[in-house]
C-alpha positions in Angstrom: -19.7 -8.8 9.5 -16.7 -11.0 9.8 -15.9 -12.3 13.4 -12.2 -12.8 12.6 -11.7 -9.1 12.5 -12.0 -9.0 16.3 -8.9 -11.1 16.5 -6.8 -9.3 13.9 -7.9 -5.8 14.7 -9.1 -5.6 18.4 -8.6 -1.8 18.3 -11.0 -1.4 15.3 -13.5 -3.8 16.9 -16.0 -1.1 18.0 -15.7 0.6 14.6 -16.4 -2.7 12.8 -19.4 -3.4 15.0 -20.9 0.0 14.2 -20.2 -0.4 10.5 -21.4 -4.0 10.6 
């Protein structure tokens, strides 16, 4: 998982964490 996604896409943050 890439941590920088949290800064660019804060709304998709929970989705990325689940997918991560």
